[in-house]
RODO-2510 file (C-alpha; in nm, 4 decimals, decimal comma):
residues 228
     n   res          X          Y          Z
     1     m     1,3234     1,5805    -0,6049
     2     p     1,2227     1,6831    -0,2313
     3     f     0,9562     1,4326    -0,1302
     4     t     0,6852     1,5658     0,1260
     5     r     0,5961     1,2572     0,2546
     6     f     0,7826     0,8867     0,2905
     7     a     0,6027     0,4992     0,3316
     8     i     0,6955     0,1509     0,3060
     9     y     0,5566    -0,0583     0,1062
    10     y     0,5536    -0,3856    -0,0670
    11     t     0,5445    -0,3528    -0,4648
    12     p     0,5402    -0,6509    -0,7547
    13     p     0,8747    -0,6617    -0,9117
    14     d     0,8557    -0,5999    -1,2520
    15     g     0,6117    -0,8495    -1,4707
    16     p     0,3003    -0,9257    -1,5331
    17     f     0,1380    -0,8932    -1,1376
    18     a     0,3493    -0,5480    -1,1863
    19     d     0,2676    -0,4269    -1,4733
    20     f    -0,1807    -0,4855    -1,4353
    21     g    -0,1557    -0,2961    -1,1070
    22     a     0,0209     0,0462    -1,3172
    23     h    -0,1975     0,0122    -1,6138
    24     w    -0,4664    -0,1369    -1,3707
    25     l    -0,4504     0,2801    -1,1932
    26     g    -0,2457     0,4344    -1,4445
    27     w     0,0517     0,5138    -1,2605
    28     n     0,3293     0,3698    -1,2062
    29     v     0,4343     0,3393    -0,8968
    30     a     0,8164     0,2051    -0,9942
    31     s     0,9355     0,4709    -1,2885
    32     g     0,6634     0,7960    -1,1343
    33     l     0,4777     0,8131    -1,4746
    34     a     0,1342     0,7732    -1,5897
    35     v     0,0643     0,4280    -1,8655
    36     d    -0,2634     0,4409    -2,0560
    37     h    -0,5424     0,2249    -1,8249
    38     i    -0,6157    -0,1722    -1,9468
    39     s    -0,9170    -0,1925    -2,1868
    40     p    -1,2184    -0,1197    -2,0585
    41     y    -1,4673    -0,4373    -2,1603
    42     g    -1,7241    -0,4918    -1,9156
    43     f    -1,6719    -0,2494    -1,7034
    44     p    -1,9860    -0,0036    -1,5246
    45     t    -1,8035     0,3400    -1,4958
    46     p    -1,4141     0,4889    -1,6825
    47     i    -1,1789     0,2863    -1,5686
    48     d    -0,9903     0,6800    -1,4553
    49     q    -1,3058     0,7392    -1,2493
    50     i    -1,2890     0,4229    -1,0776
    51     t    -0,9419     0,4268    -0,9678
    52     e    -0,8743     0,7513    -0,9159
    53     t    -0,8621     0,7732    -0,5464
    54     p    -0,5882     0,5114    -0,5515
    55     r    -0,4255     0,6109    -0,8627
    56     r    -0,1882     0,8503    -0,6663
    57     y    -0,0771     0,5693    -0,4809
    58     g     0,0026     0,3168    -0,6794
    59     f     0,0317    -0,0507    -0,7238
    60     h     0,1301    -0,1816    -0,3496
    61     a     0,0480    -0,2489    -0,0060
    62     t     0,1645    -0,0267     0,2709
    63     l     0,3435    -0,1699     0,6254
    64     k     0,4112     0,1644     0,7380
    65     p     0,1474     0,4699     0,6493
    66     p     0,3027     0,7692     0,4445
    67     f     0,4401     1,0260     0,7247
    68     r     0,6327     1,3230     0,7528
    69     l     1,0105     1,3009     0,8056
    70     a     1,1477     1,3349     1,1550
    71     t     1,3538     1,7141     1,1008
    72     d     1,6004     1,5463     1,2397
    73     q     1,6464     1,2604     1,0590
    74     p     1,7551     1,2813     0,6863
    75     v     1,6623     1,0583     0,4087
    76     e     1,9414     0,9213     0,3715
    77     a     1,9290     0,8030     0,7277
    78     l     1,5851     0,6771     0,6554
    79     c     1,6766     0,4706     0,3691
    80     q     2,0217     0,3413     0,5661
    81     a     1,8282     0,1810     0,8511
    82     l     1,5426     0,0411     0,5885
    83     n     1,8308    -0,1253     0,4491
    84     t     1,9863    -0,3097     0,7865
    85     f     1,5705    -0,3885     0,8972
    86     s     1,5866    -0,5509     0,5676
    87     s     1,8710    -0,7976     0,5998
    88     t     1,7412    -0,8917     0,9110
    89     q     1,3430    -0,9621     0,7964
    90     k     1,2829    -1,3072     0,6708
    91     p     1,0371    -1,3290     0,3513
    92     v     0,7117    -1,3773     0,3741
    93     n     0,4438    -1,5784     0,2096
    94     c     0,0856    -1,6877     0,2631
    95     e    -0,1200    -1,9006    -0,0098
    96     g    -0,1993    -1,6017    -0,2409
    97     l    -0,4286    -1,3747    -0,3079
    98     h    -0,7712    -1,2796    -0,4393
    99     i    -1,0325    -0,9547    -0,4765
   100     v    -1,2836    -0,8753    -0,1752
   101     a    -1,5186    -0,5819    -0,1168
   102     l    -1,3543    -0,3780     0,2054
   103     g    -1,6511    -0,1866     0,2994
   104     s    -1,6978     0,0061     0,0115
   105     f    -1,3395    -0,0799    -0,2057
   106     l    -1,1553    -0,3818    -0,3694
   107     a    -0,8790    -0,4717    -0,3191
   108     l    -0,6126    -0,8049    -0,3153
   109     v    -0,6428    -0,9650     0,0506
   110     p    -0,4508    -1,2568     0,0851
   111     l    -0,5358    -1,6065     0,1320
   112     g    -0,5313    -1,8171     0,3931
   113     n    -0,2335    -1,7696     0,7144
   114     a    -0,1787    -1,3924     0,6615
   115     s     0,0590    -1,3860     1,0737
   116     g     0,3382    -1,3541     0,8718
   117     l     0,2940    -1,0393     0,6855
   118     n     0,1136    -0,8966     0,9430
   119     r     0,4261    -0,9539     1,1647
   120     l     0,6325    -0,8014     0,9396
   121     a     0,4216    -0,4805     0,9091
   122     a     0,4340    -0,4602     1,2400
   123     r     0,8093    -0,4904     1,2777
   124     t     0,8527    -0,2089     0,9823
   125     v     0,6208     0,0095     1,1855
   126     r     0,7928     0,0027     1,5678
   127     e     1,1308    -0,0271     1,4062
   128     l     1,1636     0,2863     1,2498
   129     d     0,8859     0,4885     1,4001
   130     r     1,2241     0,7037     1,5114
   131     f     1,1605     0,8599     1,1347
   132     r     0,8616     0,9417     1,1836
   133     a     0,7306     1,3017     1,2676
   134     p     0,3689     1,3724     1,4836
   135     p     0,0862     1,3981     1,2854
   136     c     0,0123     1,7668     1,2575
   137     p    -0,3908     1,8919     1,4947
   138     q    -0,5505     1,8986     1,1579
   139     e    -0,4973     1,5504     1,0648
   140     l    -0,5554     1,4404     1,3533
   141     v    -0,9332     1,5544     1,3427
   142     r    -0,9324     1,4224     0,9791
   143     r    -0,8755     1,0625     1,1223
   144     r    -1,1073     1,1178     1,4530
   145     k    -1,4104     1,1822     1,1794
   146     h    -1,4273     0,7635     1,1080
   147     h    -1,5119     0,7471     1,4530
   148     l    -1,2506     0,5485     1,5629
   149     s    -1,2644     0,2253     1,7817
   150     q    -1,0399     0,2903     2,1439
   151     a    -0,7813     0,0793     2,0128
   152     q    -0,7611     0,3124     1,6567
   153     e    -0,7727     0,6070     1,8727
   154     s    -0,4231     0,3931     2,0739
   155     n    -0,2727     0,2696     1,7416
   156     l    -0,2939     0,7055     1,6179
   157     s    -0,1972     0,8569     1,9288
   158     r     0,0911     0,6093     1,9837
   159     w     0,1859     0,4748     1,6148
   160     g     0,0532     0,8393     1,3734
   161     y    -0,1905     0,6462     1,2309
   162     p    -0,4769     0,3872     1,3674
   163     y    -0,4423     0,1005     1,1162
   164     v    -0,1620    -0,0416     1,2219
   165     m    -0,0379    -0,3484     1,4179
   166     d    -0,3291    -0,5733     1,5154
   167     e    -0,5783    -0,3211     1,3624
   168     f    -0,3281    -0,3990     1,0372
   169     r    -0,5716    -0,5709     0,7515
   170     f    -0,2592    -0,5965     0,3800
   171     h    -0,4424    -0,5334     0,0776
   172     m    -0,3611    -0,3956    -0,2576
   173     t    -0,6576    -0,1616    -0,3021
   174     l    -0,7926    -0,1469    -0,6481
   175     t    -1,0749     0,0885    -0,6624
   176     g    -1,2336     0,4116    -0,4736
   177     k    -1,6075     0,3684    -0,2968
   178     l    -1,8649     0,2315    -0,5350
   179     s    -2,1865     0,1580    -0,5680
   180     k    -2,2469    -0,2010    -0,4669
   181     s    -2,3925    -0,2241    -0,7816
   182     d    -2,0754    -0,0853    -0,9119
   183     l    -1,8799    -0,2938    -0,6970
   184     r    -2,0150    -0,6362    -0,8120
   185     a    -1,9272    -0,6012    -1,1169
   186     t    -1,5973    -0,3866    -1,1088
   187     q    -1,5000    -0,7576    -0,8569
   188     s    -1,6885    -0,9969    -1,2167
   189     a    -1,4565    -0,7717    -1,4891
   190     l    -1,1706    -0,7854    -1,2994
   191     e    -1,1057    -1,1891    -1,1216
   192     p    -1,0120    -1,3472    -1,4664
   193     i    -0,7648    -1,0613    -1,5246
   194     t    -0,6263    -1,0892    -1,1970
   195     g    -0,6217    -1,4630    -1,0903
   196     p    -0,3921    -1,6190    -1,4319
   197     l    -0,1162    -1,2766    -1,2936
   198     i    -0,1037    -1,3972    -0,8901
   199     s     0,1781    -1,6251    -0,7490
   200     q     0,0750    -1,8890    -0,5133
   201     p     0,1997    -1,8803    -0,3215
   202     f     0,2376    -1,5380    -0,2804
   203     n     0,5993    -1,4063    -0,1829
   204     i     0,7288    -1,0269    -0,0186
   205     r     1,0240    -1,0868    -0,0857
   206     d     1,1789    -0,6781    -0,0586
   207     l     1,0217    -0,3690     0,0918
   208     t     1,0290    -0,0316    -0,1243
   209     l     1,0484     0,3055     0,0316
   210     a     0,8135     0,5701    -0,2066
   211     g     0,8058     0,9147    -0,2021
   212     e     0,5012     1,1537    -0,2317
   213     d     0,5787     1,4088    -0,4834
   214     e     0,5404     1,7287    -0,5395
   215     r     0,2353     1,6172    -0,7532
   216     g     0,0890     1,3938    -0,4365
   217     m     0,1411     1,1422    -0,6038
   218     f     0,3820     0,8233    -0,4874
   219     r     0,6418     0,7104    -0,6555
   220     q     0,9672     0,4770    -0,5631
   221     i     1,2421     0,5827    -0,4112
   222     q     1,4566     0,2685    -0,3639
   223     r     1,3906    -0,0559    -0,2947
   224     f     1,5401    -0,3175    -0,0100
   225     d     1,5601    -0,7114     0,0054
   226     l     1,4788    -0,9232     0,2562
   227     a     1,7483    -1,1364     0,3459
   228     a     1,7842    -1,4787     0,1970
***
């Protein structure tokens, strides 16, 4: 299947947490298939509307943001390089995850010290950057509409995305933009569902190469184990 863009994600392994994410968003990133949403009880807005924006990306945390493949780099070389890279990186842990509002959307973010996650993300961006084609002028214009800080502008120029390196924050997006009242209500309804599903400590043991298909949906291409 041809892909228009690629990204390097953390995605949960098969199990209840991954099942929740797929059925919450209505999209299974591992299979590349639409699935039914979870029961809508207690949510202020229909779930398909709450999750419309993050659905296309699947349930994940971004480590290397979506990029077009450089013209001189075949996808097979990207897979080989990611396999080599992953084999040199140790698994990382944090205390757990919890739901917070990041501006006007909800996401799962780490509890406690996230420095190990941040270092893994920075290495992923840096070590695999040769596979990234430069952003097109239209993309740069779109990014700069968000009034980037000096550090974010520097990241955009160097790495093709503003929110990497020191501007990175590990998160697993759960919703699109919501009103303040809907944010509170949705968080209250989600917390008792997600709490029992999140391991403590929370572990990352592998990386996922994902691709954007012709429908604009991201799906898993291959998983790569981190070093034991």
